[in-house]
N, C-alpha and C positions, 0 to 999 in steps of 0.2 A: 685340138680336142685331147683331153687327158687320156692316157692309155687305160684300158679296162683291166682291173686286177682280178685274177681268177683265184679263188680259194679252193684248194684240193678237197674233194669230197671226204677223204679220210679225216682231214683236219676239222671240217664242219661237223662230222659225226661225233668226234671226240668232244667238241665244244658243246654239242647238244646233250651228250651224256653227263658232262660236268655241270652244266647250267641248264637243266631241262625247263625251258619255257619261262625262266625266271624274269626275263626282260619283257616278256609278252603279257603275262597276267599273273596276279598273285594267286595263292591257294584259294580254292572255291569257298572254303570256310571263312577265309579272310574277307572275301567279297560279301558273304552273308553278314558278317559282323560289321563291316563298314556300312552296309545298307542300314543296319540298326542304328549306327552312330549318326547317320544323316537324319534319321527320324527323330532323334532325341535332342532336347535342349540340355546343355551341360554347363551350367554356370560355374561349377567348381573345377572344370577341366579334368575330370577324372578319366576321360577318354583321350587325353592328349597323346598318349603313346600309341594309339591305334592308327598306325601309319600304313596306308594302303599300298605303299610302294615296296614294302617288305615281302619276302617270299611267302611267309605264313604268319599267322597271328600269335604264335607261341611265345613271343617275347613281349607281348602287350600286357600291360597291367590288367588285372581282374579276369584274365583268361588263363586256363590251365590246359595243357595238352598231355597226351600219352607219349610213349617212346616213338610212335610212328607219326608224330606231329599232327594228330587229330585232336580237335577241341573236345575236351571231356567235361569242362566246367566253366560256367560263366557266372561270375560273382559281382553283381552290381547292387547288392542290398544296401539300403540307406545311402545311396550315392547322390541323392538330390537331383536326379535326372527326371525329365518330364517328356511326354510325347506318347506315341502309339507303338504297338508291336505289329510287325508285318509278317506275311506268310513266308518270307524267306527264311525265318528261323527254323522252319521245318526241314531245312537242308542240312542241319547240324546232326547228321545221323549217328555220330559217336557220342553225343552229349549225354552225360549222366546226371549233372546237377545244373539246374536253371534257377538261379537265385536273383530275383528282381524285386524283392520285397522292400517296403518302406520308401517308395518314390511317389511320383505324381503321374503314373501311367494311366492313360485314358483310352477310351474306345473299346472295341471287342477283343476278346482273346482269340487269336487265329486258330482255326480248326486244324491247320497244318501242324500245330504242335503235337497232334496225335501221331505224327510220323516219326517221332523221336523214340524209337523202339528200345534204345538203351537207357532211357531216362529212369533214374532212381528217385530223384527229388525235384519237385516243382514248387517253388515258393513265390507266389505272386501276391501275397497278402499285403495289406496296408497300402493300397493304391486307390485309384478311382475307376477301375475297369468296370465295364457294363456289358449288357447283353447276356446271352445264355452260356452256360458251361458247355463246351463242345462235346457232342456225343463221341467224337473221334478219340477222346481220352480213354475210351474203353479198349483201345488197342495197345495201351502202354503197359504191357504185361510185366515189365520189370519195376514198375513204379511202387515205391514204398511210402512216400510222403507227398501228400497233395494238400497244400494250404492256400486257400483262396479267400480267407476271411478278411473282413473289413474292406469291402469293395462295394460296388453298386450292381451286382449281378442279379439278373431276373430269370424268370422261368422256373421250370422244375429241375430236380436233380436227375440227370440222365441215368436210366436203369442200366445202361451199358457199363457203368462204373462198378456194378456189383460183380462183374466178371474178373475184377482185378484181385487175384488171390494173394498177391504179395503186399497189398496195401495195408499199412500199419497205422498211419496217421492221416486223418481226413478232417479238414476244418473248413466249413463254409459259413461260420457264424458272422453276424453283422453284415448281411446283404439284404436283398429284397426278393429272395427266392420264395416260390409258392409250391403248392401241391403237398405231397406227403413225403415222409422220410423212408427210404428203402430199408427193407429188413433182410434181404437176401445177402449171401456172401459174407464178407467181413463187416458189413454195415451193422449187423447185430451186436458187434462189440464196441462200436464207437460211442463215446459218452454223449449225452444229450447236449452238453455245452458246445459241442462241435456244430450244432445246428441252430442255436438260439439266436434271437433277435433277427428273425426272418418272418415271412408270412406263411410258414409251413404249418399244416394242420395236424401234425402228429404222425406216428408210424403208419405205414401203409396197411390198409385192411384189404387183403387180397380177395378179389371176387365180390367185394361189397361196393367199393367206390373206385373210380379211376385213380391211378397214381398221381395224375396232374390235377386232381380235384381242387378247385379253388383258384386255379390260374386264369 
């Protein structure tokens, strides 16, 4: 029987300090992005660099990190990927820019995206997303740009979005939305073209008809 080799505790502690759990699991944000990769069909191999064995995803193409190796930007616009978005994206708590426009994304928009409190820009336009706009987006207090146009979204425009005081650009044109157009908050300044080619019945008439009238 081979002799048992004992590693001094002091040496083991130094190894853990130098390589903290790198051989056990990758950064949790890397896990999140790898889960997205599994969901997507990628005929052009734009996600080829997304290697789950690396310590973190900061060297992956289309991913930007801050100085603390937190993912702050995901750029997959016009990447020719298809598939669905999962709830795990809500774990990217430092994400500021979510750029997924111009692909073949289908299914519902995960309500967990409302957990991305640092988000400044969300561009999901020019896909085939369906279902309702999540009410949870009303929690995105840093959001300035929300472009969901050219999808297959249904239901009414959530009134929770009128609480977004920093929202500068909002576009839901060319969907299948119904009800009325909000008039509170910054919505009074958005051009009518941001809402065209839906089943919307015009600006909300408060106290006269329900905001989801016609849905």
